[in-house]
Legacy VTK file of the C-alpha trace (Angstrom):
# vtk DataFile Version 3.0
C-alpha trace
ASCII
DATASET POLYDATA
POINTS 51 float
3.224 -14.888 -25.163
6.065 -13.169 -23.227
4.423 -9.517 -23.937
0.939 -10.771 -21.980
2.958 -11.788 -19.138
4.737 -8.710 -18.936
1.388 -6.708 -19.440
0.273 -9.026 -16.634
2.819 -7.848 -14.216
2.755 -4.273 -15.078
-1.096 -3.972 -14.479
-0.634 -6.027 -11.172
2.022 -3.895 -9.610
-0.205 -1.016 -10.647
-3.206 -2.373 -8.752
-0.863 -3.343 -5.804
0.292 0.351 -5.808
-3.279 1.780 -6.247
-4.897 -0.703 -3.372
-2.329 0.018 -0.845
-2.743 4.041 -1.227
-6.624 3.012 -1.010
-6.412 0.884 1.725
-3.923 2.627 3.696
-5.121 5.888 3.231
-6.940 5.399 6.579
-4.663 6.770 9.550
-6.160 4.577 12.132
-4.947 1.679 10.277
-1.596 0.312 11.930
-0.108 -1.737 9.474
2.460 -0.781 7.050
1.966 -0.360 3.592
5.418 -1.049 2.464
5.643 -4.546 3.825
2.162 -5.788 2.228
3.376 -4.072 -1.064
6.624 -6.052 -1.327
4.938 -9.528 -0.305
2.323 -8.713 -2.875
4.829 -7.625 -5.686
7.180 -10.891 -4.748
4.068 -12.892 -5.000
3.305 -12.041 -8.006
6.853 -12.157 -9.138
7.106 -15.945 -7.935
3.648 -16.652 -9.886
4.918 -15.460 -13.058
8.385 -17.108 -12.697
7.006 -20.705 -11.784
4.542 -20.456 -15.087
LINES 1 52
51 0 1 2 3 4 5 6 7 8 9 10 11 12 13 14 15 16 17 18 19 20 21 22 23 24 25 26 27 28 29 30 31 32 33 34 35 36 37 38 39 40 41 42 43 44 45 46 47 48 49 50
């Protein structure tokens, strides 16, 4: 069970990085990619801890 959770965390983290790089490749977008990546990562960690 812990192995599955670890895989889910890694996949989610990679997806967040990929999603951020795709979304924020547009120079017209004024939002900061780091803030969104950090909030997504902390959200993932929180949901994993609460399980």
